[in-house]
PDB file of N, CA, C, O and CB in Angstrom:
ATOM      1  N   MET A   1     -15.859 -34.262  30.134  1.00  0.00           N
ATOM      2  CA  MET A   1     -14.609 -34.264  29.480  1.00  0.00           C
ATOM      3  C   MET A   1     -14.141 -32.836  29.126  1.00  0.00           C
ATOM      4  O   MET A   1     -14.879 -32.054  28.528  1.00  0.00           O
ATOM      5  CB  MET A   1     -14.697 -35.115  28.259  1.00  0.00           C
ATOM      6  N   ALA A   2     -12.907 -32.530  29.511  1.00  0.00           N
ATOM      7  CA  ALA A   2     -12.367 -31.126  29.200  1.00  0.00           C
ATOM      8  C   ALA A   2     -11.946 -31.022  27.748  1.00  0.00           C
ATOM      9  O   ALA A   2     -11.459 -31.973  27.138  1.00  0.00           O
ATOM     10  CB  ALA A   2     -11.121 -30.766  30.120  1.00  0.00           C
ATOM     11  N   LYS A   3     -12.152 -29.845  27.232  1.00  0.00           N
ATOM     12  CA  LYS A   3     -11.709 -29.511  25.833  1.00  0.00           C
ATOM     13  C   LYS A   3     -10.122 -29.312  25.871  1.00  0.00           C
ATOM     14  O   LYS A   3      -9.472 -28.924  26.842  1.00  0.00           O
ATOM     15  CB  LYS A   3     -12.486 -28.124  25.277  1.00  0.00           C
ATOM     16  N   LYS A   4      -9.680 -29.630  24.721  1.00  0.00           N
ATOM     17  CA  LYS A   4      -8.205 -29.392  24.648  1.00  0.00           C
ATOM     18  C   LYS A   4      -7.984 -28.068  23.961  1.00  0.00           C
ATOM     19  O   LYS A   4      -8.751 -27.656  23.091  1.00  0.00           O
ATOM     20  CB  LYS A   4      -7.448 -30.554  23.870  1.00  0.00           C
ATOM     21  N   ALA A   5      -6.898 -27.397  24.379  1.00  0.00           N
ATOM     22  CA  ALA A   5      -6.624 -26.034  23.764  1.00  0.00           C
ATOM     23  C   ALA A   5      -6.091 -26.247  22.553  1.00  0.00           C
ATOM     24  O   ALA A   5      -5.332 -27.188  22.320  1.00  0.00           O
ATOM     25  CB  ALA A   5      -5.718 -25.146  24.526  1.00  0.00           C
ATOM     26  N   LYS A   6      -6.527 -25.215  21.532  1.00  0.00           N
ATOM     27  CA  LYS A   6      -5.997 -25.292  20.154  1.00  0.00           C
ATOM     28  C   LYS A   6      -4.359 -25.024  20.143  1.00  0.00           C
ATOM     29  O   LYS A   6      -3.840 -24.124  20.804  1.00  0.00           O
ATOM     30  CB  LYS A   6      -6.797 -24.168  19.221  1.00  0.00           C
ATOM     31  N   LYS A   7      -3.726 -25.815  19.409  1.00  0.00           N
ATOM     32  CA  LYS A   7      -2.387 -25.447  19.235  1.00  0.00           C
ATOM     33  C   LYS A   7      -2.149 -24.270  18.270  1.00  0.00           C
ATOM     34  O   LYS A   7      -2.644 -24.363  17.147  1.00  0.00           O
ATOM     35  CB  LYS A   7      -1.668 -26.602  18.790  1.00  0.00           C
ATOM     36  N   ARG A   8      -1.499 -23.262  18.567  1.00  0.00           N
ATOM     37  CA  ARG A   8      -1.297 -22.048  17.783  1.00  0.00           C
ATOM     38  C   ARG A   8      -0.048 -22.265  16.888  1.00  0.00           C
ATOM     39  O   ARG A   8       0.997 -22.768  17.303  1.00  0.00           O
ATOM     40  CB  ARG A   8      -1.126 -20.775  18.732  1.00  0.00           C
ATOM     41  N   LYS A   9      -0.249 -21.854  15.669  1.00  0.00           N
ATOM     42  CA  LYS A   9       0.914 -21.898  14.751  1.00  0.00           C
ATOM     43  C   LYS A   9       1.707 -20.599  14.978  1.00  0.00           C
ATOM     44  O   LYS A   9       1.137 -19.508  14.996  1.00  0.00           O
ATOM     45  CB  LYS A   9       0.456 -22.047  13.208  1.00  0.00           C
ATOM     46  N   ILE A  10       3.081 -20.743  15.156  1.00  0.00           N
ATOM     47  CA  ILE A  10       3.881 -19.542  15.471  1.00  0.00           C
ATOM     48  C   ILE A  10       4.399 -19.110  14.146  1.00  0.00           C
ATOM     49  O   ILE A  10       5.038 -19.896  13.446  1.00  0.00           O
ATOM     50  CB  ILE A  10       5.062 -19.807  16.528  1.00  0.00           C
ATOM     51  N   VAL A  11       4.143 -17.871  13.771  1.00  0.00           N
ATOM     52  CA  VAL A  11       4.634 -17.265  12.422  1.00  0.00           C
ATOM     53  C   VAL A  11       5.509 -16.288  12.870  1.00  0.00           C
ATOM     54  O   VAL A  11       5.102 -15.332  13.531  1.00  0.00           O
ATOM     55  CB  VAL A  11       3.512 -16.632  11.443  1.00  0.00           C
ATOM     56  N   HIS A  12       6.826 -16.457  12.533  1.00  0.00           N
ATOM     57  CA  HIS A  12       7.875 -15.428  12.795  1.00  0.00           C
ATOM     58  C   HIS A  12       7.738 -14.180  11.925  1.00  0.00           C
ATOM     59  O   HIS A  12       7.168 -14.287  10.839  1.00  0.00           O
ATOM     60  CB  HIS A  12       9.258 -16.030  12.568  1.00  0.00           C
ATOM     61  N   TRP A  13       8.242 -12.956  12.345  1.00  0.00           N
ATOM     62  CA  TRP A  13       8.164 -11.834  11.667  1.00  0.00           C
ATOM     63  C   TRP A  13       9.515 -11.844  10.797  1.00  0.00           C
ATOM     64  O   TRP A  13      10.600 -12.143  11.295  1.00  0.00           O
ATOM     65  CB  TRP A  13       7.962 -10.619  12.635  1.00  0.00           C
ATOM     66  N   GLU A  14       9.358 -11.516   9.560  1.00  0.00           N
ATOM     67  CA  GLU A  14      10.567 -11.229   8.689  1.00  0.00           C
ATOM     68  C   GLU A  14      10.602  -9.800   8.320  1.00  0.00           C
ATOM     69  O   GLU A  14       9.688  -9.013   8.564  1.00  0.00           O
ATOM     70  CB  GLU A  14      10.571 -12.082   7.394  1.00  0.00           C
ATOM     71  N   LYS A  15      11.745  -9.495   7.696  1.00  0.00           N
ATOM     72  CA  LYS A  15      11.945  -8.049   7.369  1.00  0.00           C
ATOM     73  C   LYS A  15      10.889  -7.618   6.386  1.00  0.00           C
ATOM     74  O   LYS A  15      10.446  -6.470   6.419  1.00  0.00           O
ATOM     75  CB  LYS A  15      13.376  -7.776   6.775  1.00  0.00           C
ATOM     76  N   SER A  16      10.462  -8.540   5.484  1.00  0.00           N
ATOM     77  CA  SER A  16       9.423  -8.141   4.507  1.00  0.00           C
ATOM     78  C   SER A  16       8.135  -7.767   5.231  1.00  0.00           C
ATOM     79  O   SER A  16       7.487  -6.792   4.850  1.00  0.00           O
ATOM     80  CB  SER A  16       9.147  -9.288   3.489  1.00  0.00           C
ATOM     81  N   HIS A  17       7.743  -8.518   6.271  1.00  0.00           N
ATOM     82  CA  HIS A  17       6.552  -8.374   7.061  1.00  0.00           C
ATOM     83  C   HIS A  17       6.589  -6.825   7.755  1.00  0.00           C
ATOM     84  O   HIS A  17       5.649  -6.030   7.748  1.00  0.00           O
ATOM     85  CB  HIS A  17       6.511  -9.630   8.212  1.00  0.00           C
ATOM     86  N   ASP A  18       7.814  -6.630   8.306  1.00  0.00           N
ATOM     87  CA  ASP A  18       7.996  -5.339   9.002  1.00  0.00           C
ATOM     88  C   ASP A  18       7.786  -4.195   7.895  1.00  0.00           C
ATOM     89  O   ASP A  18       7.120  -3.188   8.134  1.00  0.00           O
ATOM     90  CB  ASP A  18       9.509  -5.257   9.716  1.00  0.00           C
ATOM     91  N   LYS A  19       8.377  -4.422   6.733  1.00  0.00           N
ATOM     92  CA  LYS A  19       8.337  -3.300   5.760  1.00  0.00           C
ATOM     93  C   LYS A  19       6.841  -3.123   5.410  1.00  0.00           C
ATOM     94  O   LYS A  19       6.393  -1.979   5.321  1.00  0.00           O
ATOM     95  CB  LYS A  19       9.252  -3.599   4.422  1.00  0.00           C
ATOM     96  N   GLU A  20       6.098  -4.124   5.220  1.00  0.00           N
ATOM     97  CA  GLU A  20       4.651  -4.050   4.872  1.00  0.00           C
ATOM     98  C   GLU A  20       3.823  -3.420   6.009  1.00  0.00           C
ATOM     99  O   GLU A  20       2.841  -2.714   5.782  1.00  0.00           O
ATOM    100  CB  GLU A  20       4.099  -5.476   4.554  1.00  0.00           C
ATOM    101  N   LEU A  21       4.245  -3.696   7.170  1.00  0.00           N
ATOM    102  CA  LEU A  21       3.584  -2.969   8.394  1.00  0.00           C
ATOM    103  C   LEU A  21       3.812  -1.432   8.434  1.00  0.00           C
ATOM    104  O   LEU A  21       2.980  -0.601   8.799  1.00  0.00           O
ATOM    105  CB  LEU A  21       4.164  -3.564   9.757  1.00  0.00           C
ATOM    106  N   ARG A  22       5.127  -1.180   7.982  1.00  0.00           N
ATOM    107  CA  ARG A  22       5.479   0.333   8.029  1.00  0.00           C
ATOM    108  C   ARG A  22       4.690   1.082   6.772  1.00  0.00           C
ATOM    109  O   ARG A  22       4.316   2.253   6.837  1.00  0.00           O
ATOM    110  CB  ARG A  22       7.235   0.552   7.885  1.00  0.00           C
ATOM    111  N   THR A  23       4.521   0.331   5.763  1.00  0.00           N
ATOM    112  CA  THR A  23       3.779   0.839   4.652  1.00  0.00           C
ATOM    113  C   THR A  23       2.401   1.051   5.008  1.00  0.00           C
ATOM    114  O   THR A  23       1.903   2.134   4.699  1.00  0.00           O
ATOM    115  CB  THR A  23       3.860  -0.033   3.511  1.00  0.00           C
ATOM    116  N   HIS A  24       1.708   0.199   5.603  1.00  0.00           N
ATOM    117  CA  HIS A  24       0.342   0.295   6.062  1.00  0.00           C
ATOM    118  C   HIS A  24       0.255   1.491   7.118  1.00  0.00           C
ATOM    119  O   HIS A  24      -0.714   2.249   7.150  1.00  0.00           O
ATOM    120  CB  HIS A  24      -0.127  -1.114   6.699  1.00  0.00           C
ATOM    121  N   SER A  25       1.296   1.590   7.936  1.00  0.00           N
ATOM    122  CA  SER A  25       1.185   2.593   8.923  1.00  0.00           C
ATOM    123  C   SER A  25       1.188   3.963   8.292  1.00  0.00           C
ATOM    124  O   SER A  25       0.426   4.833   8.714  1.00  0.00           O
ATOM    125  CB  SER A  25       2.278   2.460   9.917  1.00  0.00           C
ATOM    126  N   LYS A  26       2.050   4.192   7.257  1.00  0.00           N
ATOM    127  CA  LYS A  26       2.116   5.442   6.578  1.00  0.00           C
ATOM    128  C   LYS A  26       0.888   5.743   5.735  1.00  0.00           C
ATOM    129  O   LYS A  26       0.520   6.893   5.496  1.00  0.00           O
ATOM    130  CB  LYS A  26       3.312   5.471   5.743  1.00  0.00           C
ATOM    131  N   ALA A  27       0.292   4.679   5.309  1.00  0.00           N
ATOM    132  CA  ALA A  27      -0.970   4.870   4.456  1.00  0.00           C
ATOM    133  C   ALA A  27      -2.159   4.948   5.409  1.00  0.00           C
ATOM    134  O   ALA A  27      -3.285   5.107   4.936  1.00  0.00           O
ATOM    135  CB  ALA A  27      -1.188   3.646   3.381  1.00  0.00           C
ATOM    136  N   LYS A  28      -1.974   4.845   6.710  1.00  0.00           N
ATOM    137  CA  LYS A  28      -3.092   4.960   7.679  1.00  0.00           C
ATOM    138  C   LYS A  28      -4.175   3.984   7.520  1.00  0.00           C
ATOM    139  O   LYS A  28      -5.332   4.295   7.801  1.00  0.00           O
ATOM    140  CB  LYS A  28      -3.682   6.268   7.608  1.00  0.00           C
ATOM    141  N   THR A  29      -3.839   2.739   7.054  1.00  0.00           N
ATOM    142  CA  THR A  29      -4.677   1.661   6.839  1.00  0.00           C
ATOM    143  C   THR A  29      -5.280   1.192   8.246  1.00  0.00           C
ATOM    144  O   THR A  29      -4.524   1.019   9.201  1.00  0.00           O
ATOM    145  CB  THR A  29      -3.885   0.539   6.104  1.00  0.00           C
ATOM    146  N   PRO A  30      -6.550   1.007   8.340  1.00  0.00           N
ATOM    147  CA  PRO A  30      -7.216   0.478   9.650  1.00  0.00           C
ATOM    148  C   PRO A  30      -6.558  -0.856  10.108  1.00  0.00           C
ATOM    149  O   PRO A  30      -6.237  -1.733   9.305  1.00  0.00           O
ATOM    150  CB  PRO A  30      -8.826   0.219   9.426  1.00  0.00           C
ATOM    151  N   VAL A  31      -6.397  -0.942  11.329  1.00  0.00           N
ATOM    152  CA  VAL A  31      -5.759  -2.228  11.879  1.00  0.00           C
ATOM    153  C   VAL A  31      -6.526  -3.474  11.468  1.00  0.00           C
ATOM    154  O   VAL A  31      -5.941  -4.501  11.123  1.00  0.00           O
ATOM    155  CB  VAL A  31      -5.690  -2.192  13.450  1.00  0.00           C
ATOM    156  N   ALA A  32      -7.819  -3.363  11.513  1.00  0.00           N
ATOM    157  CA  ALA A  32      -8.597  -4.590  11.130  1.00  0.00           C
ATOM    158  C   ALA A  32      -8.387  -5.054   9.729  1.00  0.00           C
ATOM    159  O   ALA A  32      -8.383  -6.254   9.456  1.00  0.00           O
ATOM    160  CB  ALA A  32     -10.052  -4.355  11.310  1.00  0.00           C
ATOM    161  N   LYS A  33      -8.222  -4.165   8.880  1.00  0.00           N
ATOM    162  CA  LYS A  33      -7.938  -4.407   7.445  1.00  0.00           C
ATOM    163  C   LYS A  33      -6.506  -5.103   7.359  1.00  0.00           C
ATOM    164  O   LYS A  33      -6.309  -6.127   6.705  1.00  0.00           O
ATOM    165  CB  LYS A  33      -7.981  -2.984   6.590  1.00  0.00           C
ATOM    166  N   ILE A  34      -5.571  -4.460   8.063  1.00  0.00           N
ATOM    167  CA  ILE A  34      -4.220  -5.061   7.982  1.00  0.00           C
ATOM    168  C   ILE A  34      -4.229  -6.464   8.517  1.00  0.00           C
ATOM    169  O   ILE A  34      -3.508  -7.313   7.994  1.00  0.00           O
ATOM    170  CB  ILE A  34      -3.193  -4.224   8.755  1.00  0.00           C
ATOM    171  N   ALA A  35      -5.013  -6.751   9.536  1.00  0.00           N
ATOM    172  CA  ALA A  35      -5.065  -8.049  10.158  1.00  0.00           C
ATOM    173  C   ALA A  35      -5.545  -9.009   9.219  1.00  0.00           C
ATOM    174  O   ALA A  35      -4.982 -10.098   9.107  1.00  0.00           O
ATOM    175  CB  ALA A  35      -5.894  -8.064  11.353  1.00  0.00           C
ATOM    176  N   LYS A  36      -6.659  -8.658   8.452  1.00  0.00           N
ATOM    177  CA  LYS A  36      -7.169  -9.543   7.459  1.00  0.00           C
ATOM    178  C   LYS A  36      -6.169  -9.771   6.287  1.00  0.00           C
ATOM    179  O   LYS A  36      -6.038 -10.917   5.855  1.00  0.00           O
ATOM    180  CB  LYS A  36      -8.471  -8.997   6.944  1.00  0.00           C
ATOM    181  N   LEU A  37      -5.495  -8.800   5.779  1.00  0.00           N
ATOM    182  CA  LEU A  37      -4.524  -8.993   4.716  1.00  0.00           C
ATOM    183  C   LEU A  37      -3.191  -9.771   5.212  1.00  0.00           C
ATOM    184  O   LEU A  37      -2.603 -10.525   4.436  1.00  0.00           O
ATOM    185  CB  LEU A  37      -4.156  -7.576   4.134  1.00  0.00           C
ATOM    186  N   THR A  38      -2.799  -9.585   6.363  1.00  0.00           N
ATOM    187  CA  THR A  38      -1.528 -10.310   6.799  1.00  0.00           C
ATOM    188  C   THR A  38      -1.892 -11.610   7.566  1.00  0.00           C
ATOM    189  O   THR A  38      -0.991 -12.350   7.960  1.00  0.00           O
ATOM    190  CB  THR A  38      -0.616  -9.358   7.749  1.00  0.00           C
ATOM    191  N   LYS A  39      -3.230 -11.907   7.790  1.00  0.00           N
ATOM    192  CA  LYS A  39      -3.581 -13.104   8.505  1.00  0.00           C
ATOM    193  C   LYS A  39      -2.868 -13.231   9.886  1.00  0.00           C
ATOM    194  O   LYS A  39      -2.344 -14.269  10.291  1.00  0.00           O
ATOM    195  CB  LYS A  39      -3.256 -14.296   7.642  1.00  0.00           C
ATOM    196  N   ARG A  40      -2.913 -12.031  10.565  1.00  0.00           N
ATOM    197  CA  ARG A  40      -2.379 -11.878  11.956  1.00  0.00           C
ATOM    198  C   ARG A  40      -3.367 -11.236  12.810  1.00  0.00           C
ATOM    199  O   ARG A  40      -4.185 -10.436  12.355  1.00  0.00           O
ATOM    200  CB  ARG A  40      -1.096 -11.072  11.997  1.00  0.00           C
ATOM    201  N   THR A  41      -3.308 -11.588  14.109  1.00  0.00           N
ATOM    202  CA  THR A  41      -4.321 -10.804  14.978  1.00  0.00           C
ATOM    203  C   THR A  41      -3.988  -9.363  15.175  1.00  0.00           C
ATOM    204  O   THR A  41      -2.866  -8.886  15.004  1.00  0.00           O
ATOM    205  CB  THR A  41      -4.438 -11.423  16.367  1.00  0.00           C
ATOM    206  N   ILE A  42      -5.055  -8.709  15.549  1.00  0.00           N
ATOM    207  CA  ILE A  42      -4.834  -7.146  15.874  1.00  0.00           C
ATOM    208  C   ILE A  42      -3.788  -7.017  16.965  1.00  0.00           C
ATOM    209  O   ILE A  42      -2.878  -6.198  16.831  1.00  0.00           O
ATOM    210  CB  ILE A  42      -6.243  -6.386  16.403  1.00  0.00           C
ATOM    211  N   GLY A  43      -3.875  -7.764  18.007  1.00  0.00           N
ATOM    212  CA  GLY A  43      -2.945  -7.720  18.998  1.00  0.00           C
ATOM    213  C   GLY A  43      -1.480  -7.870  18.652  1.00  0.00           C
ATOM    214  O   GLY A  43      -0.580  -7.166  19.109  1.00  0.00           O
ATOM    215  N   ALA A  44      -1.338  -8.880  17.780  1.00  0.00           N
ATOM    216  CA  ALA A  44      -0.049  -9.189  17.271  1.00  0.00           C
ATOM    217  C   ALA A  44       0.574  -7.981  16.497  1.00  0.00           C
ATOM    218  O   ALA A  44       1.722  -7.595  16.715  1.00  0.00           O
ATOM    219  CB  ALA A  44      -0.152 -10.415  16.381  1.00  0.00           C
ATOM    220  N   LEU A  45      -0.238  -7.428  15.606  1.00  0.00           N
ATOM    221  CA  LEU A  45       0.133  -6.255  14.885  1.00  0.00           C
ATOM    222  C   LEU A  45       0.466  -5.042  15.753  1.00  0.00           C
ATOM    223  O   LEU A  45       1.429  -4.330  15.469  1.00  0.00           O
ATOM    224  CB  LEU A  45      -0.939  -5.916  13.970  1.00  0.00           C
ATOM    225  N   ARG A  46      -0.335  -4.790  16.834  1.00  0.00           N
ATOM    226  CA  ARG A  46      -0.131  -3.672  17.687  1.00  0.00           C
ATOM    227  C   ARG A  46       1.293  -3.887  18.483  1.00  0.00           C
ATOM    228  O   ARG A  46       2.096  -2.968  18.639  1.00  0.00           O
ATOM    229  CB  ARG A  46      -1.412  -3.535  18.696  1.00  0.00           C
ATOM    230  N   GLN A  47       1.470  -5.039  18.898  1.00  0.00           N
ATOM    231  CA  GLN A  47       2.761  -5.418  19.665  1.00  0.00           C
ATOM    232  C   GLN A  47       3.881  -5.200  18.765  1.00  0.00           C
ATOM    233  O   GLN A  47       4.878  -4.604  19.172  1.00  0.00           O
ATOM    234  CB  GLN A  47       2.789  -6.928  20.176  1.00  0.00           C
ATOM    235  N   ARG A  48       3.793  -5.659  17.504  1.00  0.00           N
ATOM    236  CA  ARG A  48       5.008  -5.488  16.590  1.00  0.00           C
ATOM    237  C   ARG A  48       5.240  -4.085  16.237  1.00  0.00           C
ATOM    238  O   ARG A  48       6.387  -3.652  16.130  1.00  0.00           O
ATOM    239  CB  ARG A  48       4.861  -6.274  15.293  1.00  0.00           C
ATOM    240  N   ALA A  49       4.126  -3.302  16.038  1.00  0.00           N
ATOM    241  CA  ALA A  49       4.348  -1.832  15.832  1.00  0.00           C
ATOM    242  C   ALA A  49       4.910  -1.077  17.007  1.00  0.00           C
ATOM    243  O   ALA A  49       5.681  -0.128  16.859  1.00  0.00           O
ATOM    244  CB  ALA A  49       3.073  -1.185  15.463  1.00  0.00           C
ATOM    245  N   LEU A  50       4.488  -1.540  18.228  1.00  0.00           N
ATOM    246  CA  LEU A  50       5.075  -0.892  19.464  1.00  0.00           C
ATOM    247  C   LEU A  50       6.592  -1.288  19.463  1.00  0.00           C
ATOM    248  O   LEU A  50       7.437  -0.431  19.719  1.00  0.00           O
ATOM    249  CB  LEU A  50       4.302  -1.403  20.875  1.00  0.00           C
ATOM    250  N   LYS A  51       6.933  -2.544  19.184  1.00  0.00           N
ATOM    251  CA  LYS A  51       8.382  -2.805  19.138  1.00  0.00           C
ATOM    252  C   LYS A  51       9.095  -1.987  18.206  1.00  0.00           C
ATOM    253  O   LYS A  51      10.094  -1.361  18.562  1.00  0.00           O
ATOM    254  CB  LYS A  51       8.655  -4.164  18.816  1.00  0.00           C
ATOM    255  N   LEU A  52       8.620  -1.945  16.958  1.00  0.00           N
ATOM    256  CA  LEU A  52       9.240  -1.107  15.844  1.00  0.00           C
ATOM    257  C   LEU A  52       9.278   0.405  16.152  1.00  0.00           C
ATOM    258  O   LEU A  52      10.046   1.163  15.559  1.00  0.00           O
ATOM    259  CB  LEU A  52       8.440  -1.313  14.517  1.00  0.00           C
ATOM    260  N   GLY A  53       8.450   0.791  17.067  1.00  0.00           N
ATOM    261  CA  GLY A  53       8.257   2.360  17.336  1.00  0.00           C
ATOM    262  C   GLY A  53       7.456   3.027  16.139  1.00  0.00           C
ATOM    263  O   GLY A  53       7.736   4.170  15.780  1.00  0.00           O
ATOM    264  N   ILE A  54       6.491   2.314  15.552  1.00  0.00           N
ATOM    265  CA  ILE A  54       5.650   3.076  14.560  1.00  0.00           C
ATOM    266  C   ILE A  54       4.195   3.190  15.039  1.00  0.00           C
ATOM    267  O   ILE A  54       3.688   2.319  15.745  1.00  0.00           O
ATOM    268  CB  ILE A  54       5.680   2.372  13.148  1.00  0.00           C
ATOM    269  N   PRO A  55       3.575   4.223  14.659  1.00  0.00           N
ATOM    270  CA  PRO A  55       2.137   4.396  15.066  1.00  0.00           C
ATOM    271  C   PRO A  55       1.265   3.454  14.284  1.00  0.00           C
ATOM    272  O   PRO A  55       1.498   3.160  13.111  1.00  0.00           O
ATOM    273  CB  PRO A  55       1.647   5.865  14.843  1.00  0.00           C
ATOM    274  N   LEU A  56       0.226   2.981  14.998  1.00  0.00           N
ATOM    275  CA  LEU A  56      -0.789   2.076  14.317  1.00  0.00           C
ATOM    276  C   LEU A  56      -2.114   2.270  14.967  1.00  0.00           C
ATOM    277  O   LEU A  56      -2.214   2.502  16.172  1.00  0.00           O
ATOM    278  CB  LEU A  56      -0.383   0.548  14.392  1.00  0.00           C
ATOM    279  N   GLY A  57      -3.145   2.171  14.150  1.00  0.00           N
ATOM    280  CA  GLY A  57      -4.427   2.257  14.732  1.00  0.00           C
ATOM    281  C   GLY A  57      -4.917   3.763  14.579  1.00  0.00           C
ATOM    282  O   GLY A  57      -5.404   4.384  15.524  1.00  0.00           O
ATOM    283  N   HIS A  58      -4.762   4.243  13.429  1.00  0.00           N
ATOM    284  CA  HIS A  58      -5.192   5.599  13.197  1.00  0.00           C
ATOM    285  C   HIS A  58      -6.643   5.820  13.171  1.00  0.00           C
ATOM    286  O   HIS A  58      -7.388   4.953  12.714  1.00  0.00           O
ATOM    287  CB  HIS A  58      -4.660   6.062  11.989  1.00  0.00           C
ATOM    288  N   ARG A  59      -7.104   6.980  13.656  1.00  0.00           N
ATOM    289  CA  ARG A  59      -8.504   7.180  13.727  1.00  0.00           C
ATOM    290  C   ARG A  59      -8.746   8.340  12.634  1.00  0.00           C
ATOM    291  O   ARG A  59      -7.931   9.241  12.436  1.00  0.00           O
ATOM    292  CB  ARG A  59      -8.993   7.569  15.276  1.00  0.00           C
ATOM    293  N   ARG A  60      -9.865   8.214  12.009  1.00  0.00           N
ATOM    294  CA  ARG A  60     -10.210   9.339  11.016  1.00  0.00           C
ATOM    295  C   ARG A  60     -11.458  10.081  11.413  1.00  0.00           C
ATOM    296  O   ARG A  60     -11.869  11.013  10.721  1.00  0.00           O
ATOM    297  CB  ARG A  60     -10.420   8.776   9.568  1.00  0.00           C
TER     298      ARG A  60
END
């Protein structure tokens, strides 16, 4: 018997989410920490940052 794929809940990005992502980018917060705080995947955060043209994933 084949396993069924999980249905993913689609969460749309709002202006407040973009603002929060910009704030974390300026504060150089690690991506893993942002992912836990926003309950989004690291990939989703990186894609959104790329679309907004902001740096993400700072190394110290």
